[in-house]
C-alpha positions, -999 to +999 in steps of 0.1 A: +005-506-611-016-510-642-041-530-623-045-501-598-052-476-625-079-499-640-095-504-606-094-466-597-112-459-630-138-487-626-151-476-591-163-442-603-179-455-634-198-483-614-210-457-590-222-433-616-241-462-635-258-471-602-269-434-596-282-426-630-313-448-632-323-437-596-323-401-611-343-410-639-369-429-620-374-400-595-385-378-622-413-402-632-427-408-598-458-386-590-452-360-564-470-362-531-487-329-539-505-344-570-517-376-551-555-376-544-564-368-507-595-381-489-605-373-453-623-394-429-640-391-396-639-420-371-674-434-365-691-464-346-664-463-317-675-459-282-662-429-262-628-436-246-620-463-272-597-463-301-596-476-338-564-495-347-543-485-376-524-515-390-492-518-411-512-536-438-548-542-449-559-571-427-562-584-391-528-602-393-509-570-396-494-553-365-510-522-349-489-492-357-512-465-344-546-458-328-572-432-336-594-416-309-630-423-310-637-386-320-609-382-345-620-359-374-606-353-410-580-380-409-561-379-441-558-407-465-548-412-502-583-426-512-570-463-517-590-492-503-584-531-502-606-559-494-593-585-469-606-604-440-643-599-453-636-560-445-628-531-467-596-515-454-588-478-460-552-464-464-543-435-442-515-412-445-514-396-410-509-420-392-496-440-421-514-474-423-546-492-428-579-490-408-612-509-410-635-488-433-666-497-413-653-473-387-644-445-411-667-421-428-655-402-458-659-364-455-652-334-477 
């Protein structure tokens, strides 16, 4: 019986110790509202064609979305990454990376 009491007390303490660090970390993470936002228009794409948005910055990543040739004011978080001799731009809607050659930053 003594073992049961010890185990019963240990479980809530272990659970509480696992939650406390996550709560502390959440307060230090920047809120999405404070993150910078950049907007982009799709350029250099022929009518009827699309621009691939990939899961990562490079050609080896899978296509997760496509942007129409006439897409305007596509939001991003202003991040870029150089890979495969291209500059990749991080977009937030749709979420992913697109070749910066086909995006023009707008206000």
